[in-house]
GULUM-129045 format. One line per field, with one value per atom (N, C-alpha, C): residue number from 1; atom name; x, y, z. Coordinates in steps of 0.02 Angstrom, whole numbers, padded with zeros to 5 digits. Example, Ala and Ser with C-alpha at 12.3 -4.5 7.8 and 13.67 -1.06 7.14 Angstrom:
seq: 1 1 1 2 2 2 $
atom: N CA C N CA C $
X: 00660 00615 00660 00642 00684 00645 $
Y: -00284 -00225 -00165 -00112 -00053 00002 $
Z: 00390 00390 00390 00354 00357 00394 $
This chain:
seq: 1 1 1 2 2 2 3 3 3 4 4 4 5 5 5 6 6 6 7 7 7 8 8 8 9 9 9 10 10 10 11 11 11 12 12 12 13 13 13 14 14 14 15 15 15 16 16 16 17 17 17 18 18 18 19 19 19 20 20 20 21 21 21 22 22 22 23 23 23 24 24 24 25 25 25 26 26 26 27 27 27 28 28 28 29 29 29 30 30 30 31 31 31 32 32 32 33 33 33 34 34 34 35 35 35 36 36 36 37 37 37 38 38 38 39 39 39 40 40 40 41 41 41 42 42 42 43 43 43 44 44 44 45 45 45 46 46 46 47 47 47 48 48 48 49 49 49 50 50 50 51 51 51 52 52 52 53 53 53 54 54 54 55 55 55 56 56 56 57 57 57 58 58 58 59 59 59 60 60 60 61 61 61 62 62 62 63 63 63 64 64 64 65 65 65 66 66 66 67 67 67 68 68 68 69 69 69 70 70 70 71 71 71 72 72 72 73 73 73 74 74 74 75 75 75 76 76 76 77 77 77 78 78 78 79 79 79 80 80 80 81 81 81 82 82 82 83 83 83 84 84 84 85 85 85 86 86 86 87 87 87 88 88 88 89 89 89 90 90 90 91 91 91 92 92 92 93 93 93 94 94 94 95 95 95 96 96 96 97 97 97 98 98 98 99 99 99 100 100 100 101 101 101 102 102 102 103 103 103 104 104 104 105 105 105 106 106 106 107 107 107 108 108 108 109 109 109 110 110 110 111 111 111 112 112 112 113 113 113 114 114 114 115 115 115 116 116 116 117 117 117 118 118 118 119 119 119 120 120 120 121 121 121 122 122 122 123 123 123 124 124 124 125 125 125 126 126 126 127 127 127 128 128 128 129 129 129 130 130 130 131 131 131 132 132 132 133 133 133 134 134 134 135 135 135 136 136 136 137 137 137 138 138 138 139 139 139 140 140 140 141 141 141 142 142 142 143 143 143 144 144 144 145 145 145 146 146 146 147 147 147 148 148 148 149 149 149 150 150 150 151 151 151 152 152 152 153 153 153 154 154 154 155 155 155 156 156 156 157 157 157 158 158 158 159 159 159 160 160 160 161 161 161 162 162 162 163 163 163 164 164 164 165 165 165 166 166 166 167 167 167 168 168 168 169 169 169 170 170 170 171 171 171 172 172 172 173 173 173 174 174 174 175 175 175 176 176 176 177 177 177 178 178 178 179 179 179 180 180 180 181 181 181 182 182 182 183 183 183 184 184 184 185 185 185 186 186 186 187 187 187 188 188 188 189 189 189 190 190 190 191 191 191 192 192 192 193 193 193 194 194 194 195 195 195 196 196 196 197 197 197 198 198 198 199 199 199 200 200 200 201 201 201 202 202 202 203 203 203 204 204 204 205 205 205 206 206 206 207 207 207 208 208 208 209 209 209 210 210 210 211 211 211 212 212 212 213 213 213 214 214 214 215 215 215 216 216 216 217 217 217 218 218 218 219 219 219 220 220 220 221 221 221 222 222 222 223 223 223 224 224 224 225 225 225 226 226 226 227 227 227 228 228 228 229 229 229 230 230 230 231 231 231 232 232 232 233 233 233 234 234 234 235 235 235 236 236 236 237 237 237 238 238 238 239 239 239 240 240 240 241 241 241 242 242 242 243 243 243 244 244 244 245 245 245 246 246 246 247 247 247 248 248 248 249 249 249 250 250 250 251 251 251 252 252 252 253 253 253 254 254 254 255 255 255 256 256 256 257 257 257 258 258 258 259 259 259 260 260 260 261 261 261 262 262 262 263 263 263 264 264 264 265 265 265 266 266 266 267 267 267 268 268 268 269 269 269 270 270 270 271 271 271 272 272 272 273 273 273 274 274 274 275 275 275 276 276 276 277 277 277 278 278 278 279 279 279 280 280 280 281 281 281 282 282 282 283 283 283 284 284 284 285 285 285 286 286 286 287 287 287 288 288 288 289 289 289 290 290 290 291 291 291 292 292 292 293 293 293 294 294 294 $
atom: N CA C N CA C N CA C N CA C N CA C N CA C N CA C N CA C N CA C N CA C N CA C N CA C N CA C N CA C N CA C N CA C N CA C N CA C N CA C N CA C N CA C N CA C N CA C N CA C N CA C N CA C N CA C N CA C N CA C N CA C N CA C N CA C N CA C N CA C N CA C N CA C N CA C N CA C N CA C N CA C N CA C N CA C N CA C N CA C N CA C N CA C N CA C N CA C N CA C N CA C N CA C N CA C N CA C N CA C N CA C N CA C N CA C N CA C N CA C N CA C N CA C N CA C N CA C N CA C N CA C N CA C N CA C N CA C N CA C N CA C N CA C N CA C N CA C N CA C N CA C N CA C N CA C N CA C N CA C N CA C N CA C N CA C N CA C N CA C N CA C N CA C N CA C N CA C N CA C N CA C N CA C N CA C N CA C N CA C N CA C N CA C N CA C N CA C N CA C N CA C N CA C N CA C N CA C N CA C N CA C N CA C N CA C N CA C N CA C N CA C N CA C N CA C N CA C N CA C N CA C N CA C N CA C N CA C N CA C N CA C N CA C N CA C N CA C N CA C N CA C N CA C N CA C N CA C N CA C N CA C N CA C N CA C N CA C N CA C N CA C N CA C N CA C N CA C N CA C N CA C N CA C N CA C N CA C N CA C N CA C N CA C N CA C N CA C N CA C N CA C N CA C N CA C N CA C N CA C N CA C N CA C N CA C N CA C N CA C N CA C N CA C N CA C N CA C N CA C N CA C N CA C N CA C N CA C N CA C N CA C N CA C N CA C N CA C N CA C N CA C N CA C N CA C N CA C N CA C N CA C N CA C N CA C N CA C N CA C N CA C N CA C N CA C N CA C N CA C N CA C N CA C N CA C N CA C N CA C N CA C N CA C N CA C N CA C N CA C N CA C N CA C N CA C N CA C N CA C N CA C N CA C N CA C N CA C N CA C N CA C N CA C N CA C N CA C N CA C N CA C N CA C N CA C N CA C N CA C N CA C N CA C N CA C N CA C N CA C N CA C N CA C N CA C N CA C N CA C N CA C N CA C N CA C N CA C N CA C N CA C N CA C N CA C N CA C N CA C N CA C N CA C N CA C N CA C N CA C N CA C N CA C N CA C N CA C N CA C N CA C N CA C N CA C N CA C N CA C N CA C N CA C N CA C N CA C N CA C N CA C N CA C N CA C N CA C N CA C N CA C N CA C N CA C N CA C N CA C N CA C N CA C N CA C N CA C N CA C N CA C N CA C N CA C N CA C N CA C N CA C N CA C N CA C N CA C N CA C N CA C N CA C N CA C N CA C N CA C N CA C N CA C N CA C N CA C N CA C $
X: 00042 -00001 00045 00019 00059 00071 00035 00060 00131 00146 00213 00258 00228 00266 00253 00212 00195 00186 00214 00209 00273 00304 00373 00403 00681 00737 00741 00687 00742 00731 00742 00731 00732 00768 00776 00782 00769 00770 00825 00844 00896 00870 00904 00880 00862 00883 00863 00797 00765 00701 00648 00594 00546 00513 00495 00459 00404 00364 00304 00328 00381 00403 00426 00465 00491 00437 00385 00334 00289 00280 00240 00274 00340 00375 00436 00423 00480 00513 00470 00493 00480 00518 00506 00492 00432 00410 00424 00476 00504 00496 00482 00485 00528 00572 00612 00599 00587 00567 00608 00625 00660 00607 00593 00545 00577 00542 00569 00570 00626 00631 00573 00551 00499 00433 00429 00367 00362 00414 00417 00355 00334 00280 00211 00203 00146 00145 00207 00213 00189 00211 00200 00122 00090 00017 -00020 -00001 -00032 -00018 00045 00065 00027 00018 -00016 -00091 -00122 -00191 -00198 -00150 -00151 -00138 -00095 -00081 -00148 -00180 -00241 -00297 -00304 -00358 -00344 -00283 -00270 -00277 -00265 -00276 -00349 -00387 -00461 -00501 -00475 -00513 -00479 -00445 -00414 -00377 -00334 -00291 -00229 -00178 -00115 -00077 -00025 00015 00089 00119 00191 00220 00289 00327 00357 00354 00385 00448 00502 00563 00587 00618 00643 00718 00754 00829 00854 00892 00930 01000 01035 01101 01102 01114 01104 01079 01045 01014 00954 00956 00907 00837 00782 00713 00700 00725 00718 00680 00630 00590 00590 00582 00579 00512 00477 00414 00420 00412 00421 00360 00338 00284 00311 00292 00314 00265 00290 00249 00267 00215 00228 00255 00226 00245 00223 00231 00215 00142 00102 00030 00004 00041 00016 00033 00076 00090 00025 -00011 -00074 -00124 -00126 -00174 -00163 -00100 -00082 -00100 -00089 -00105 -00182 -00216 -00290 -00317 -00289 -00310 -00293 -00238 -00213 -00264 -00277 -00319 -00393 -00416 -00482 -00494 -00439 -00445 -00450 -00413 -00412 -00477 -00504 -00568 -00624 -00622 -00672 -00669 -00611 -00601 -00615 -00599 -00599 -00641 -00661 -00691 -00642 -00659 -00609 -00574 -00615 -00587 -00539 -00559 -00517 -00453 -00464 -00401 -00352 -00379 -00332 -00298 -00329 -00302 -00248 -00262 -00215 -00153 -00153 -00096 -00061 -00096 -00063 -00024 -00059 -00024 00039 00036 00093 00151 00133 00187 00222 00185 00212 00255 00252 00298 00366 00376 00436 00487 00551 00605 00610 00615 00617 00591 00572 00554 00585 00595 00623 00588 00569 00538 00579 00582 00622 00581 00593 00567 00627 00636 00692 00673 00715 00702 00743 00712 00749 00797 00858 00907 00921 00876 00882 00948 00979 01042 01102 01097 01148 01141 01083 01070 01095 01103 01134 01090 01084 01047 00977 00942 00872 00829 00778 00740 00710 00700 00678 00605 00567 00494 00464 00404 00375 00359 00336 00324 00390 00443 00504 00532 00519 00539 00502 00432 00393 00412 00433 00455 00514 00564 00627 00612 00565 00547 00508 00460 00417 00449 00500 00534 00596 00610 00665 00638 00686 00668 00715 00771 00816 00848 00870 00908 00959 01013 01067 01063 01062 01059 01112 01146 01201 01184 01184 01174 01240 01250 01311 01301 01339 01333 01395 01372 01420 01444 01507 01531 01501 01490 01463 01508 01475 01514 01543 01527 01560 01507 01448 01396 01407 01425 01442 01496 01551 01606 01580 01537 01514 01468 01432 01386 01425 01483 01529 01559 01570 01601 01550 01487 01436 01424 01424 01413 01471 01534 01589 01579 01557 01547 01492 01437 01379 01402 01437 01457 01500 01547 01587 01547 01502 01461 01417 01388 01338 01376 01439 01478 01502 01494 01515 01452 01455 01400 01382 01423 01411 01383 01374 01345 01270 01241 01170 01141 01078 01053 01076 01089 01107 01063 01023 00972 00993 00985 01007 00947 00944 00900 00936 00906 00937 00884 00901 00855 00849 00781 00768 00732 00704 00667 00683 00697 00697 00765 00819 00888 00933 00986 01035 01087 01110 01160 01133 01176 01158 01174 01121 01126 01099 01138 01116 01110 01063 01051 01065 01111 01130 01106 01062 01026 01035 01042 01043 00992 00956 00899 00919 00905 00923 00863 00859 00808 00824 00884 00907 00974 00989 01057 01111 01111 01158 01172 01123 01132 01187 01208 01262 01331 01334 01399 01422 01486 01518 01497 01481 01470 01537 01543 01604 01621 01682 01701 01709 01707 01720 01787 01840 01903 01901 01860 01855 01817 01766 01727 01767 01801 01836 01908 01940 02007 02054 02118 02171 02170 02177 02184 02121 02063 01997 01983 02002 01990 02032 02090 02134 02097 02073 02039 01972 01939 01879 01894 01943 01960 01976 02015 02034 01972 01930 01872 01827 01821 01776 01804 01871 01896 01887 01892 01880 01809 01763 01694 01643 01660 01614 01632 01582 01593 01586 01535 01528 01479 01478 01428 01400 01336 01302 01270 01280 01250 01210 01155 01117 01083 01071 01035 00962 00917 00845 00810 00756 00714 00646 00608 00542 00497 00446 00398 00327 00305 00241 00179 00188 00130 00119 00171 00168 00159 00153 00154 00082 00074 00016 00045 00071 00104 00060 00087 00044 00030 -00024 -00045 00007 00049 00097 00152 00170 00223 00192 00132 00099 00094 00080 00071 00132 00190 00257 00267 00237 00244 00186 00126 00065 00068 00097 00101 00143 00193 00237 00207 00178 00151 00083 00049 -00017 -00017 00024 00028 -00037 -00051 -00110 -00114 -00168 -00175 -00183 -00150 -00158 -00228 -00253 -00320 -00322 -00355 -00353 -00404 -00385 -00428 -00430 -00488 -00501 -00475 -00441 -00418 -00477 -00469 -00524 -00523 -00581 -00585 -00572 -00535 -00514 -00576 -00569 -00625 -00683 -00681 -00737 -00719 -00759 -00745 -00772 -00736 -00757 -00825 -00867 -00937 -00933 -00882 -00878 -00869 -00836 -00819 -00869 -00914 -00967 -01011 -01029 -01079 -01144 -01179 -01248 -01296 -01341 -01390 -01444 -01474 -01531 -01596 $
Y: -00058 00003 00060 00118 00178 00201 00183 00204 00182 00122 00096 00136 00167 00202 00277 00301 00371 00398 00371 00402 00397 00443 00438 00487 00603 00592 00644 00635 00676 00722 00740 00795 00770 00798 00778 00838 00831 00883 00865 00915 00905 00910 00890 00887 00952 01007 01077 01094 01060 01078 01067 01099 01095 01026 01007 00939 00928 00984 00977 00950 00975 00955 00883 00869 00799 00750 00769 00714 00704 00755 00747 00715 00721 00697 00662 00602 00557 00521 00505 00461 00494 00469 00485 00419 00417 00361 00377 00340 00359 00306 00326 00280 00313 00279 00296 00253 00281 00241 00261 00212 00227 00209 00262 00253 00234 00191 00170 00235 00250 00311 00327 00273 00283 00289 00277 00282 00347 00390 00445 00487 00504 00553 00517 00451 00418 00417 00404 00407 00470 00527 00598 00611 00585 00596 00560 00500 00459 00485 00506 00534 00598 00642 00704 00687 00641 00623 00595 00556 00529 00584 00630 00685 00730 00741 00781 00750 00683 00649 00654 00651 00660 00724 00777 00845 00859 00833 00847 00809 00752 00704 00691 00737 00733 00669 00650 00590 00599 00558 00560 00619 00637 00700 00673 00709 00693 00747 00748 00791 00749 00769 00732 00771 00731 00756 00718 00753 00722 00730 00681 00683 00728 00776 00817 00789 00771 00742 00677 00625 00558 00510 00456 00412 00445 00448 00479 00446 00484 00461 00433 00460 00438 00490 00467 00510 00486 00532 00512 00544 00507 00531 00524 00576 00569 00597 00557 00577 00571 00620 00619 00578 00538 00496 00507 00510 00512 00447 00392 00326 00274 00211 00160 00158 00168 00164 00220 00275 00324 00306 00255 00229 00197 00160 00131 00180 00234 00287 00321 00333 00366 00324 00256 00210 00208 00207 00206 00272 00324 00391 00396 00366 00369 00328 00263 00222 00251 00275 00302 00363 00407 00461 00443 00392 00365 00337 00295 00264 00313 00365 00415 00455 00469 00509 00473 00404 00366 00304 00285 00219 00165 00114 00060 00030 00008 -00030 00014 00072 00120 00140 00148 00163 00108 00047 -00012 -00017 -00004 -00005 00048 00104 00162 00147 00112 00094 00034 -00012 -00061 -00037 00015 00046 00084 00115 00153 00102 00050 -00002 -00028 -00032 -00054 -00001 00059 00111 00114 00068 00070 00017 00038 -00011 -00047 -00006 -00034 00020 -00003 00043 00014 00062 00043 00085 00054 00090 00085 00141 00143 00183 00161 00202 00231 00296 00329 00367 00364 00400 00463 00518 00580 00577 00601 00602 00671 00697 00762 00780 00728 00735 00746 00727 00731 00786 00818 00869 00935 00985 01049 01109 01155 01221 01208 01162 01150 01210 01234 01288 01271 01323 01311 01306 01308 01299 01265 01235 01199 01245 01309 01359 01370 01383 01402 01340 01279 01223 01209 01226 01218 01270 01332 01382 01362 01327 01305 01256 01208 01160 01194 01233 01263 01310 01345 01394 01367 01299 01264 01240 01235 01209 01151 01146 01092 01065 01003 00974 00924 00926 00877 00828 00765 00715 00663 00643 00594 00534 00475 00414 00389 00379 00356 00284 00237 00167 00156 00142 00134 00059 00052 -00016 -00050 -00115 -00152 -00140 -00126 -00118 -00052 -00003 00062 00118 00102 00151 00202 00180 00230 00279 00251 00298 00347 00325 00368 00424 00404 00451 00506 00484 00529 00579 00550 00595 00649 00630 00675 00727 00708 00756 00806 00785 00831 00880 00857 00900 00950 00926 00966 01024 01007 01059 01113 01090 01139 01181 01152 01183 01235 01217 01265 01330 01320 01381 01422 01397 01439 01480 01543 01582 01574 01548 01541 01473 01424 01364 01364 01318 01313 01246 01234 01177 01116 01063 00998 00948 00912 00867 00798 00758 00688 00641 00587 00534 00468 00416 00351 00298 00252 00202 00151 00137 00087 00029 00035 -00020 -00018 -00074 -00071 -00071 -00081 -00082 -00127 -00146 -00188 -00146 -00163 -00130 -00064 -00019 00043 00099 00140 00197 00259 00312 00377 00421 00465 00516 00582 00624 00687 00733 00784 00824 00899 00938 01007 01033 01082 01113 01183 01205 01271 01298 01364 01394 01390 01374 01367 01333 01308 01272 01321 01382 01432 01432 01407 01407 01355 01312 01270 01298 01358 01392 01427 01430 01474 01453 01388 01361 01346 01353 01333 01257 01240 01171 01138 01070 01032 01051 01063 01083 01152 01196 01264 01260 01215 01210 01181 01128 01088 01113 01151 01168 01113 01129 01081 01016 01023 00957 00922 00956 00923 00891 00922 00889 00827 00823 00761 00707 00721 00669 00646 00699 00682 00630 00642 00604 00531 00526 00461 00426 00460 00429 00405 00450 00429 00366 00359 00302 00238 00249 00190 00167 00217 00199 00193 00223 00226 00175 00135 00089 00120 00163 00198 00253 00304 00355 00360 00387 00402 00467 00512 00580 00593 00635 00655 00724 00763 00827 00816 00835 00829 00897 00904 00966 00947 00983 00973 00977 00933 00932 00945 01006 01023 00988 00978 00943 00872 00843 00769 00766 00821 00819 00836 00820 00843 00864 00927 00945 00963 00958 00984 01060 01081 01148 01199 01181 01229 01239 01186 01193 01237 01219 01253 01327 01342 01413 01455 01419 01457 01485 01452 01474 01445 01474 01444 01441 01498 01498 01443 01421 01368 01297 01287 01222 01210 01261 01257 01283 01245 01270 01273 01326 01335 01287 01253 01211 01258 01234 01269 01268 01322 01327 01320 01265 01254 01302 01327 01369 01346 01352 01330 01384 01360 01409 01443 01503 01542 01526 01518 01505 01573 01563 01625 01663 01730 01772 01778 01743 01744 01791 01841 01884 01857 01870 01853 01884 01848 01877 01946 01960 02025 02082 02063 02112 02118 02074 02074 02140 02167 02224 02201 02235 02214 02221 02171 02169 02217 02248 02298 02263 $
Z: 00001 -00002 -00001 -00023 -00027 00041 00092 00157 00171 00137 00141 00094 00044 -00005 -00009 00037 00040 00107 00155 00220 00257 00266 00275 00327 00261 00294 00336 00410 00416 00470 00516 00560 00632 00677 00745 00791 00856 00904 00959 00995 01046 01114 01168 01231 01267 01234 01261 01234 01190 01164 01219 01221 01272 01275 01332 01343 01297 01283 01238 01172 01143 01074 01084 01133 01138 01143 01187 01199 01136 01089 01034 00973 00969 00905 00926 00953 00974 00913 00863 00807 00739 00695 00620 00587 00555 00517 00445 00415 00354 00303 00241 00183 00130 00102 00044 -00015 -00076 -00130 -00191 -00231 -00299 -00351 -00395 -00448 -00511 -00548 -00616 -00659 -00693 -00730 -00776 -00816 -00862 -00830 -00766 -00726 -00680 -00684 -00641 -00645 -00704 -00715 -00693 -00701 -00674 -00600 -00566 -00496 -00467 -00502 -00474 -00478 -00531 -00534 -00477 -00469 -00410 -00344 -00333 -00267 -00249 -00305 -00293 -00274 -00309 -00292 -00223 -00198 -00134 -00081 -00093 -00047 -00045 -00100 -00101 -00062 -00070 -00029 00044 00066 00137 00162 00121 00141 00150 00101 00105 00153 00177 00213 00285 00308 00378 00384 00333 00331 00369 00354 00386 00359 00396 00378 00364 00315 00303 00260 00256 00215 00162 00103 00047 00022 00006 -00020 -00078 -00128 -00189 -00192 -00204 -00209 -00262 -00247 -00300 -00314 -00261 -00267 -00228 -00265 -00236 -00290 -00270 -00320 -00352 -00423 -00457 -00452 -00457 -00456 -00386 -00336 -00263 -00226 -00188 -00148 -00072 -00028 00044 00073 00115 00148 00221 00259 00331 00368 00417 00461 00535 00577 00644 00688 00735 00779 00852 00892 00963 00992 00967 00996 00943 00957 00913 00897 00947 00939 00886 00884 00835 00764 00752 00687 00659 00698 00680 00666 00706 00694 00629 00613 00549 00489 00494 00442 00426 00486 00477 00445 00467 00435 00363 00347 00274 00232 00251 00214 00214 00271 00275 00226 00223 00182 00106 00087 00021 00001 00046 00035 00029 00070 00064 00003 -00020 -00081 -00146 -00146 -00211 -00207 -00150 -00138 -00130 -00091 -00069 -00132 -00181 -00236 -00283 -00294 -00329 -00291 -00226 -00185 -00185 -00181 -00180 -00246 -00304 -00367 -00374 -00346 -00348 -00316 -00254 -00218 -00252 -00284 -00324 -00384 -00420 -00476 -00450 -00395 -00369 -00356 -00324 -00309 -00372 -00426 -00490 -00523 -00497 -00524 -00496 -00439 -00402 -00417 -00412 -00417 -00346 -00294 -00229 -00180 -00117 -00067 -00003 00047 00113 00163 00218 00275 00335 00371 00435 00490 00550 00609 00642 00649 00676 00740 00789 00849 00850 00868 00873 00932 00919 00970 00989 01039 01066 01095 01129 01160 01117 01053 01004 00956 00951 00899 00924 00876 00887 00873 00916 00900 00878 00908 00894 00919 00884 00911 00977 01017 01088 01098 01048 01056 00999 01007 00954 00896 00910 00857 00813 00850 00815 00774 00797 00767 00703 00705 00648 00596 00618 00575 00538 00568 00540 00486 00494 00447 00390 00407 00359 00311 00335 00293 00255 00269 00231 00167 00120 00050 00033 00059 00043 00109 00105 00161 00143 00177 00168 00225 00213 00261 00254 00302 00300 00343 00312 00350 00370 00438 00467 00494 00466 00486 00533 00597 00654 00660 00672 00679 00740 00738 00795 00857 00911 00977 00985 00936 00941 00950 00968 00969 01024 01082 01137 01118 01086 01064 01012 00969 00915 00946 00994 01031 01066 01095 01128 01080 01023 00966 00948 00939 00919 00973 01039 01091 01092 01083 01082 01024 00966 00908 00925 00950 00970 01017 01066 01116 01083 01038 01007 00957 00924 00871 00905 00959 00993 01024 01033 01060 01002 00941 00880 00853 00851 00828 00756 00719 00643 00622 00669 00649 00646 00609 00605 00636 00643 00675 00639 00682 00655 00692 00654 00682 00677 00728 00733 00746 00714 00729 00721 00753 00752 00733 00685 00664 00717 00734 00784 00755 00696 00660 00584 00553 00482 00450 00484 00451 00490 00455 00485 00515 00580 00613 00643 00665 00693 00645 00631 00582 00613 00610 00632 00568 00572 00516 00543 00509 00530 00473 00492 00442 00454 00403 00403 00352 00368 00333 00310 00250 00222 00182 00177 00137 00068 00045 -00023 -00025 -00082 -00092 -00071 -00081 -00064 00014 00052 00123 00146 00096 00114 00102 00071 00063 00126 00130 00183 00255 00262 00336 00365 00431 00465 00453 00437 00431 00495 00496 00556 00589 00546 00575 00609 00579 00608 00671 00676 00738 00792 00778 00828 00845 00800 00808 00787 00781 00751 00791 00854 00895 00901 00908 00909 00844 00788 00724 00715 00739 00734 00771 00831 00870 00834 00806 00766 00709 00675 00618 00639 00693 00720 00744 00786 00812 00754 00701 00645 00610 00604 00572 00613 00680 00727 00730 00728 00749 00688 00631 00579 00519 00500 00448 00377 00368 00307 00314 00269 00268 00197 00195 00129 00138 00090 00094 00036 00044 -00011 00006 -00049 -00042 -00070 -00033 -00057 -00058 -00094 -00090 -00065 -00029 -00011 -00070 -00073 -00129 -00100 -00099 -00067 -00097 -00168 -00204 -00180 -00155 -00133 -00056 -00021 00053 00078 00143 00179 00248 00249 00312 00368 00427 00485 00480 00509 00504 00527 00578 00604 00554 00516 00465 00406 00391 00330 00344 00406 00424 00417 00419 00415 00345 00290 00225 00182 00194 00162 00083 00056 -00017 -00046 -00008 -00026 -00018 00039 00057 00031 00008 -00025 -00097 -00139 -00207 -00244 -00281 -00316 -00376 -00387 -00445 -00512 -00563 -00622 -00647 -00674 -00702 -00777 -00799 -00871 -00907 -00963 -01002 -01073 -01098 -01168 -01218 -01272 -01318 -01357 -01369 -01405 -01481 -01510 -01580 -01619 -01674 -01711 -01733 -01728 -01752 -01704 -01648 -01600 -01540 -01528 -01473 -01409 -01350 -01290 -01274 -01235 -01226 -01196 -01150 -01122 -01173 -01231 -01280 -01338 -01341 -01391 -01384 -01441 -01441 -01419 -01379 -01358 -01419 -01422 -01471 -01458 -01506 -01494 -01494 $
């Protein structure tokens, strides 16, 4: 079902965030899909219809992202969850919205057709690591504004060697402390996969309002200093098995964002549908321009 392919890199909070934010959004329910190149247009049409049905019928909520740099024709969908029980609630809301919009039989066919557009799909449940994240907004409203005003994000998946999780966490905490004392650094959001992958994987994510936001940021060496950077490199070599990085852009047409995020940039998150107009026949005046008959 498209709930497996359309309810889904990325976003975490730190321990300094208020308890309200922590309690409401402990987990990220993530799906990443690779679309067959020749089916990309078909996939987009179906995904837009599914997002529209959930927007109109109080369905599940998610943010969609499309890979700009990384594996082509790849999309990520992320929903926030308070706990495991809320995953069921989100799934039920998703299916209910589709059934209400299109009818059960048509909805099932739509999901089946969407599955046929995919090369592969992967689902993960990630827990936000508040204690490892950097410069997270201090209120739920400010956090929603950060997400809502962002347009692109860079996320790095870090695969930690078996038995080295504590050492890697210590490395992130040192980097976090140094980064938060530097006035030129931006938020760094960390989550950890708890379901759906082999081994231990952390996601480290930065959000920006444009690709230009990734220019002129302090380097790790500048943040940690010469000696700190040497320790960082050694700890990285000892504790990290591999890393994978990609840059994605948010796709509002394929999303059903929470109201707080939508409110941060309503014109962006609620794109207006194009209005189709019929071409005018040659030599025929519009009704408003015709001369009145006597």
